[in-house]
C-alpha positions in Angstrom: 44.6 -61.6 25.4 46.4 -64.6 26.9 46.0 -65.2 30.6 49.1 -64.1 32.5 50.4 -66.4 35.2 48.1 -66.4 38.3 49.9 -64.5 41.2 51.0 -66.8 44.0 50.5 -66.0 47.7 53.6 -64.4 49.2 55.2 -63.1 46.0 55.7 -59.6 44.6 55.1 -58.9 41.0 57.1 -56.6 38.8 55.3 -53.4 37.6 55.0 -55.0 34.1 53.6 -58.3 35.5 51.2 -56.5 37.7 49.9 -54.3 34.8 49.5 -57.3 32.5 47.5 -59.2 35.2 45.3 -56.3 36.0 44.5 -55.7 32.4 43.6 -59.3 31.9 41.4 -59.3 35.0 39.5 -56.2 33.9 38.9 -57.6 30.3 37.8 -60.9 31.8 35.3 -59.2 34.1 34.0 -57.0 31.3 33.3 -60.1 29.2 31.6 -61.9 32.1 29.5 -58.8 32.9 28.4 -58.5 29.2 27.4 -62.1 29.0 25.7 -62.6 32.4 24.4 -59.1 33.2 24.0 -57.1 30.0 22.7 -60.1 27.9 20.8 -61.6 30.8 17.0 -61.8 30.8 16.6 -59.1 33.5 18.5 -56.4 31.7 17.3 -57.3 28.3 13.7 -57.0 29.5 14.5 -53.8 31.3 16.0 -52.1 28.2 13.0 -53.2 26.2 10.5 -51.8 28.8 8.9 -55.2 29.3 10.3 -56.0 32.8 7.3 -55.9 35.1 7.3 -53.0 37.7 7.0 -55.5 40.6 10.2 -57.1 39.6 11.9 -53.7 39.3 10.6 -52.8 42.8 11.9 -56.1 44.3 15.3 -55.7 42.8 15.7 -52.1 43.8 14.5 -52.9 47.3 17.3 -55.4 47.7 19.9 -53.4 45.8 19.2 -50.4 48.1 20.0 -52.5 51.2 23.2 -53.8 49.6 24.3 -50.4 48.5 23.9 -48.9 51.9 25.9 -51.7 53.6 28.6 -51.7 50.9 29.2 -48.0 51.4 29.7 -48.7 55.1 32.2 -51.4 54.3 34.2 -49.0 52.2 34.6 -46.8 55.3 35.7 -49.8 57.3 38.3 -50.7 54.7 39.9 -47.3 55.1 41.0 -48.2 58.6 41.8 -51.9 57.9 44.2 -51.2 55.0 45.5 -47.8 56.0 49.1 -49.0 56.3 49.1 -49.8 52.6 47.9 -46.3 51.7 50.4 -44.7 54.0 53.2 -46.6 52.1 51.5 -45.5 48.8 50.7 -42.0 50.0 49.9 -40.7 46.5 46.9 -43.0 46.6 45.6 -41.9 49.9 43.9 -38.7 48.7 41.9 -40.5 45.9 41.0 -43.3 48.3 39.7 -40.8 50.8 37.6 -39.1 48.1 36.3 -42.5 47.0 35.1 -43.3 50.5 33.8 -39.8 51.3 31.9 -39.3 48.2 29.5 -42.1 49.0 28.9 -40.6 52.5 28.7 -36.9 51.8 27.5 -36.4 48.2 25.2 -34.6 47.5 25.1 -34.0 51.2 25.4 -36.2 54.3 24.4 -39.1 54.6 25.4 -39.3 50.9 24.2 -41.6 48.2 21.4 -43.1 50.4 19.5 -39.8 49.8 19.6 -40.4 46.0 18.6 -44.0 46.6 15.6 -43.0 48.6 14.5 -40.4 46.0 14.3 -43.1 43.3 12.7 -45.5 45.8 9.9 -43.0 46.4 9.2 -42.9 42.7 8.9 -46.7 42.8 6.5 -46.5 45.7 9.0 -47.9 48.2 9.4 -46.5 51.7 12.6 -45.9 53.7 11.7 -48.9 55.9 11.2 -51.2 52.9 14.5 -50.0 51.4 16.8 -50.0 54.5 15.2 -52.2 57.2 13.1 -55.0 55.7 15.0 -58.3 55.2 16.7 -59.2 51.9 15.5 -62.0 49.8 18.0 -64.8 50.8 19.3 -65.2 47.3 19.7 -61.4 47.0 21.7 -60.9 50.1 24.4 -63.3 49.0 26.3 -60.5 47.3 26.4 -58.5 50.5 27.5 -61.5 52.6 30.3 -62.2 50.2 31.4 -58.5 50.3 31.3 -58.7 54.1 33.5 -61.8 54.1 36.1 -60.1 51.8 36.1 -56.7 53.5 36.3 -58.0 57.0 38.2 -61.3 56.7 40.0 -60.9 53.3 43.4 -59.6 52.4 43.9 -56.3 50.5 44.5 -58.3 47.3 41.2 -60.1 47.7 39.4 -56.8 48.4 40.8 -54.9 45.4 40.1 -57.9 43.2 36.5 -57.6 44.3 36.6 -53.8 43.5 37.2 -54.8 39.8 33.5 -55.3 39.7 32.8 -51.6 40.1 33.9 -50.9 36.6 30.9 -52.9 35.3 28.5 -50.6 37.1 29.0 -47.5 35.0 27.4 -49.0 31.9 24.8 -50.8 34.0 23.7 -47.6 35.7 23.4 -45.9 32.4 21.2 -48.7 31.0 18.9 -48.3 34.1 18.6 -44.6 33.7 17.8 -44.8 30.0 15.2 -47.5 30.5 13.5 -45.8 33.4 13.2 -42.5 31.6 12.6 -43.8 28.1 10.4 -46.8 28.8 8.9 -46.4 32.2 8.1 -42.7 32.2 10.4 -41.6 35.0 11.7 -38.1 35.1 15.4 -37.4 35.5 14.8 -36.4 39.1 12.9 -39.7 39.8 15.8 -41.7 38.3 18.4 -39.7 40.0 20.1 -42.6 41.7 21.1 -43.9 38.3 21.5 -40.5 36.5 24.2 -39.3 38.9 26.1 -42.5 39.0 26.5 -43.5 35.3 30.2 -42.6 35.5 33.4 -44.2 37.0 33.6 -44.5 40.7 36.1 -41.7 41.2 36.1 -38.6 39.1 39.6 -37.0 38.8 38.1 -33.5 38.6 37.1 -33.9 42.3 40.4 -35.1 43.5 42.5 -31.9 43.4 46.1 -32.2 42.1 46.2 -35.9 41.5 48.0 -37.7 38.7 45.6 -38.4 35.8 46.4 -42.1 35.8 45.0 -42.6 39.3 41.9 -40.4 38.7 38.7 -41.6 37.2 38.3 -45.3 36.3 42.0 -45.8 36.6 42.2 -45.5 40.3 41.0 -49.0 41.2 43.3 -50.5 38.6 46.3 -48.6 40.0 45.6 -49.7 43.5 45.5 -53.3 42.5 48.7 -53.0 40.5 50.4 -51.5 43.6 49.0 -54.3 45.8 50.4 -56.9 43.5 53.8 -55.2 43.6 53.6 -54.8 47.4 53.0 -58.4 48.2 50.3 -60.8 47.1 48.3 -62.4 50.0 45.0 -64.3 49.7 43.4 -67.2 51.4 43.1 -70.7 49.8 40.1 -70.6 47.5 39.9 -66.8 47.3 42.1 -66.0 44.3 42.0 -62.4 43.0 40.1 -63.5 39.8 37.6 -65.5 41.9 36.8 -62.5 44.0 36.1 -60.3 41.0 34.0 -62.8 39.0 32.0 -64.0 42.0 30.6 -60.4 42.3 29.2 -60.8 38.7 27.7 -64.1 39.6 26.0 -62.8 42.7 24.8 -59.7 40.9 23.1 -61.9 38.4 21.7 -64.0 41.2 20.1 -60.9 42.8 18.4 -60.0 39.5 17.1 -63.6 39.1 15.8 -63.5 42.7 13.8 -60.4 41.9 12.3 -62.1 38.8 11.3 -65.1 40.8 9.8 -63.0 43.6 8.1 -59.9 42.3 7.3 -57.3 45.0 3.7 -56.0 44.7 
């Protein structure tokens, strides 16, 4: 599709303009993810069962640290951008479910329990997963998230959240590879088996409009943000925030290939 006009700081888009821009952004990110992540050397080897286990261990060790910290940043964003969700009250319930799921499912403290279950199958301890330092190249994605979550506008943040849609397919590829090529059981690959779906499942949200359940929630929030008022800092356009996440995800994978973990 043709690229819509880039939103300008301080303006409000119409509902039609916001929808067109968000659709463009998601299609652009899907293309970038397919080219840089799906077709990249790391995932190609993983799907084929030829990615060395030490590389897998290094990636998961760093990804686990990032995942834990990113979940915490989601909770911070609840407070930071609460006024927007109060004004858009129909989005508050799904947003709370999105934040809470990561912290209480399957039980408190949440997804970290699934993370550690798969880590154990990889021979990684809790200390290695949650306390040991990142590889410098691998921590860049977390530092970028921290910058956007803490210093960025709500438009920058929900531009960054566009990246989440790429994770459903990616998680599914991990699960299939680990179970079909590396001999993992479903229980051992549980971190990936329970997350190969959109970030928010409408069946868990109660009486919520279908269009804001499931994978549509993040899109709907960004559309509303664009209609509310577009604010972002110089050099941090909405598209930049989305696509940088793909670049830094690919960088984390390359860092693992360059530094296998014994």
